[in-house]
Each structure stands twice: as structure tokens, then as C-alpha cells.
N, C-alpha and C positions, 0 to 999 in steps of 0.2 A: 145519590149518585155522585161520584167524584168526577170533576171535569175542570181542568185548568190549562189555559193556553200558555205555552212557554216560549214560543217563537212563531213568526209568520212573515210572509213576504214572497219575493221572487227568488227562486233558488238557482235556476238556470235561465240564461237569456241568449238567444241567437239573433244576430242582427245582420242585415244586408246593406251594402253600400254600392252605389253606382257612381262611376266617374272614369277618369283616364289614368292609367298607370304612368308613373313618372318616367321620363325618357331614360332608356337604358336598363330599367328594372326588369323587364321581361328577359333580356339577354343575361343579366346577372343571375336571376333565379334559375334560368335554364342551365347555366354553367354549374351552379351549386347543386342542382338536382342531378346532373351527370356525375358530380363528385360523390353524391350520396349513393349512386348506382354502381360506382366503381368497385372492383374487387381489391383495389389497393387501399389499405387502411389510411395511408397518409392523405390520399384524395378524399376519403370519407370524412376525415376530420375537418375538412374545409367546407363542408355543407352547412354553413352557418350564415345567417343574415343578422347583422347587428343594427338595431334601431333604437336610438337613445340608450337607455339602460337595459334594454332587452337584448338577449342573445338567442334568437330563434333558431331551432334546428330546422333545416330544410329537408323534408322527407323525400324518399327515393321514388315514391309512386304518386300518381295523380289520384284524385278522389272525385267520383262521379264526373261532372262536366268541368271540374276545376283542375287546371294544369299543375298548380303548385300548392303545397301544404306547409305552413309554418307553425311550429309548436313551441310553447314554453309553459310555465306553470300558471300563467294568467290567461292566455288566449290560445285558441286554435284558429288560424286564419287560412281560409281557402281563397286562392287567387285565380281569377279567370283572365284569359288573354283575348276573349271574344270581343269584337268591336260592335256586335249587333245588339248588345244590351238586353238580350233575351233572358239571361241570367245575371245576377249581380256581379260586379267586378270583384268585390270582396264579400265573403260570407264568414262571419266570425262567431265563435262561441266564447262566452266569458265564463271563467271557472266559478264554481259554487263557493269555493273558499274566499276568493276575492270579493264577490258580492256580499257574502255574509259578514266578512270581517272588516271590509272597508266601506261598505254601503253601496247601494246600487248607483247612485249619482257619481260617486268617485270612480267606480269601476267603469262605467260607460265613458266618462271623460278621459280616462286612461286609454281606453280602446280608441276613442276618436283621435287622440294624439298620435297613436301608432298609425292609424288610417291616413292621417295627414302627411305622414312620411312616405306613404306608398302611392297616394293619388295626387295628381296636380291640383285637383279640387274635387270635393264631394258634391255631385249633382243631386243625389237623393239618398236618404237612408230610411230603413223601415225595420220593424220587428218581425222576424220570421217564425220565432217560437218563444214561448215563455212558460215556465213551470211555476205555477202559483201553489203555495202550500201553507198549511197550518200544522205546527207541532203541538201536541197536547198530552197531558197526563189524564188517564181515566181508568176506572176499575171495571169498565164494560168489557165483557168477554167476546171479542170479535171472532174467536174460533167457533163459537156456537151459532154464528149466523149461517143461515142456509142460502143457497143460491137464489131461491125464489124471493127471499126477503129484500133483495136489491131491486128497487123499482127504477128501471133505467131504460134509456133508448138504445143502449149498447147491446150487442149480441154476445160478445166475448166476455165472459166473467169466470174468473178462476181463483181459487184459494191455493196457497202454496206454503211449503215448509222448507226451510233450510236447516237440515238436521232434524232433530225431534221437536224443538219448540215451534209453535205456530208462528209464521212470519207475516202473512198478510193476504191481501186481495188485489187482483188487477182487474180493471174493468175497461173494456173498449180500446185497449192499446193498439196502435196502428191506424186509428182513425183520426179525424180532425180534432177530437177530444179524447183523451185517455186519462184514466184515474188509477192511482195506487193508494191503498191504505195499508200501512205496514209498520212493523216494529222498528222504529228508527234506532233505538238503543242497540238492538241486535245487529242492524245493518252496519253501524259504524265500528263494530268490533272487527269486521272484515275490511271496510273501506278506510278505517283509521282516521276518520274525520273528527277527531276529538275536539276540535275547536267548537263544535256544536254544544258540548258540555259546558264550556265557559259561557256561552250565550244563554243556555237554559238556566244555569245557576243564578243568573241575574234576575230571573223571574221566579225564583223560589224552588227550582228543581233540586232534588237531593239524589246523590249517588244511590243506585239501587232501584229507583223508580223507573218504570217502563214508560218510554215516550213513544206515542204513535204519531205517524205523519199521514195526513190526507193531502195528496198532491195531485194537481191536474196538469197534464201535459197539453198545452194549447198551441195548435199549429196555425199557420198563416191564414188558411181559409176561414177557420172559426174566428180568429182575431179580426179579420176584415168584416165579417158579419156583425161583430160587436163594435165596429168603427174604431178599432184599436190598431191602427196602421203604424203610427209613429210611437216613440217611447212616451211622449207627453200624452198622447191619446190613451195609451195603455194605462198609465198611472191614474188618469182621470176616470177610467171606467172599471177599475179593479173591483169595486164593490158590486157593480152590475154584473160583472163576469162571475164573481163568486156566487151571487144569488142565482144566476142562471145555472151554474154547474151543480150547486147543492140542492136546488129546488126542482128545476125543470128537467135536467139531464140525468141526475142521479140522486137518490135518497135511500135511506134505510127504513123500510116499512115494518109495521107490526101486523103479522098475519092474523086476520080476524075471520078467516074461512071463506070470505066472499071471492068470487071469480075475478071481479074487477079490482086489480091490485092498486090502481091509481087512487082508489077510495080508502086505502089503508092509512091509518094514522102513522105518524113518524116517530121513530125511536127517540127518547129524550136526549140521548147522546148526540144524535144527528141534529136535533133542534138546536143544541148548543153550537154545533159547528155552523149551522146556517146563520147564526147571529154574529159571527166573526166579521169585523169590519177592518178595512185597510185604508191607509191614507197618510197624508203628511203628518209627521210628528209622532208616529207610533212605532218607529223603528226600534226593535228590541235587541238588536245585536250588539257587538262590541267593535271597537275601532282599534285595530292593531296592524302592524306591518305584515304583509304577505310576501314571501320570497318569490321572486320571478323564476327562480331555478327549480328544476324537478329533482332535487337531491334526495337520496334515500333517507328514510328516517333513522334515528339512532338505533332503534330495535333491529332493523334489517342490517345496518352497517356493522354493529358490534357483535350481534349474535352470530351472523354468518362469518365475520372475520375471526372471532374467537373459535368458531368451529374448526376452521382450517388450522389455526395455531395449536389447538388441543389435539388435533389429529397428528400433527407433527410431533408434539410432545409424547403422545402415546406410542407412536411408531418408533421413536428413538430412545424411549425409556427415561426421559428427563423427569425429575421430581419437582423442579421449580419452573413455573410458567414464564417468569421473566427471563431466566437463563435460556429456556427453550426458544423464546422469541428471538433472542440475539442470534442463536444458532440457526434459526429459520431464515433470518435475513442473510446470513453468511452463506448458508446452503443454497438459497435462492439465487444469489449472485453467481455462485459457481455453476449452477444449472443453466442460468441464462447465458453465461459466457460460452458454454458448450453448445447450447441450443442455437444461438444466433450465428455461430460459425457455419452451421449446416443449413441455415435459412436463406432463402432468396429474397425475403421481404425486409429483413433487418440487418443493418451493417454491424451492429454491436449491441451490448446490453443496454447502453444508454439510449440508443436509437429505439429499441423495443419499448423501454419505459416511457420515452417521450411521446411515441406514437400512441400507446395505449392511454396515456394521460390525456392527450388531446381528444381522443375518442370519448373518454368519460366526460370531459368538459363540454363537448358538443352535446352529448346525451343529457347532461344535467343543466344545460343552458348557462354555464358559468362564464365562459369567455368565448371569443372567436376561436376558430380551429387552429391547426398546426401552423406555427410560424414558418414562413418561407425562407 
């Protein structure tokens, strides 16, 4: 049987922080939220909160019990204005890309630096959710697994397909523990998280090999039961958590015909997964810069952009794309001049372009909004 681990660790981390918002921050965020809710695009472009090198978009809606939501490519931060401390003052999600490419410690320290700019002091912090995973190459056919082969405490167990290829299994999602076992190589075709390929290649993965991921979504109730309240506690107990998840909560059994499934032997591929260890010094990722901005990838930018240019070329019968592009820009300027004459929102073509550019920069977290 083929089995090789190509990556492992924490893929998603959600942290809670208690403290007091810095003076004036609530009023500032409320104003920026109103900008985001405005029908005026010039106001919308000002819905930006700059913190150090981050340019967070301030969203137009609250989320659950949190009044404000800040987003960039590194973090999603929910801000509460409640003084009762029933819920955290800040609830933050760290992006998968940042954790995997910069390392967990660097990612958390970067978050703490941002938190330090929002709170006068951090009274307490804790882990609210962690997704623990192993990426592996195996020739085991998970599509042939039957529902009853999963020996688990969970009631919800489902196989799923995205298109024709078998995609994976979900077990117990929505509870204090949830598991996914799925084709990660297939998933990143859609998510475009190609940075995982760079990580896998360092462990001997070759293009064309299917990588499966076994991932456990661990929520606060379970983490508390495992005495993993702080980040340090979590890191100290990763091996205990993995053992609990792959032995006691879920395993893949071999049907021997007996009614008592807890007595079934364990599939060899699952035995290998049970042996996986986590700990200091075994980080298998890469260290590279991760952009704070949420810019579109080149594929999206150029293919979509070329699509419009080629439509213009076909419409007007140009044979040369470069020549057509020059005409496109000229035609666009003429169109904008006429369009803005009749518009209540823009005073000129330049005003239109400046406003739309500011909105894009806000969305992509590139700079603060429209200049006043």
C-alpha cells in the first residue's frame, strides 16, 4: 500500500480577544460602516481602515453579535462594542495562505500586532476554532468505502462528488468536531490555492499525484475539553487531539460481519494516519511573502480583460488586437464623456475613473479610499 505524508499542521485558526477598544475607534468604524452602506460610490470608497501596512475594507453589515467586520487577505476581524464581555471584543480568522506560507507563529504574531492597534490592552485571548489536517498520497480507493465502514460517534456521514470524480467524505460537520476527507488536488483547481503544490513538492510530491486531506474542524467546546484554550495549550496537545480524533471519535474499519463495529480491525491506510505526529520542528511548509491585498489572480484579470478587448475587436472588424486595443481606449473615452454628461453621480470622465479606481483599491485592500 502506498502512503506518504506531504504536509500537516493547522490550516485555519480562529482566535478571540478580550479588551477595550481604543478611544474613538467605535465612532470611526461606525462612520466607515455608514460609508460602506451609502448609495454614493465616493462614500463607499472611504470604507477603509488603515492599520500599519494593512488596508482593511470595512463591510456594510454586522455579523452575528459583532457590529463591525474588517477584511483583507490576511485576516477577517469581527469587532464587538459590547462592554459586558459576554462575547469577545475581537474575533479573528487567520487565512490559510498566511499560516501555510509564513508559519503559524508568524501569522499569529502578525494578528496580535493588528489587535494591539485596536485595543488599549488585551485582557485575554483564546483559540475559538482550529482545523487540524494531514495531506497525504495514497493508492487507497476511498470511493469504495461504505457508510457503515466509518466507526464514529458522529451521526451525519456523507460522500460527495463535485462533477464526476469522487471528491470525498464529510463526517459530523456542524458539531463540536467535524471531519472532512477529500481530494485536495481536485479542490485547489477551484480554490486556486496553488501554494500547496509548492509545499507538497518539498516532500516529494509530483504533479499528477492525487493528494488527499484528512481534516478535523475543532470548535471551542471540544478544545476546552482537551485543555487547549490558549494557543500554547493547543500546540502542546496536538498529538493528544489527533489521537482522540483518529482513534476514539472516527476511524475506518474493516467489516468482518460482526454486529459490534467497535471490534472491527482498522484499515491499514487509517493505521498510518493514526501514527502521524505533530510538534515543534516538523513544519513542512514554505516561507514566502503573502500579499495583504485581495487582488485578482492573473488568470482572472487577463482572461476577462482580453475577453472584452476581443469582443470589441470582433464587433468592429479589426484584424490586429493591438490596433483594436488603442481604438477601444479611444472609444471608451468618447463613451464616458457622453455618459457622464447625463449622470448625476459623476462630473466628468476623470471623476468616473477616479471613483471606480478608489472602489477597486478598497475592495483589493491596496490603499485607503478616495482622497478628499
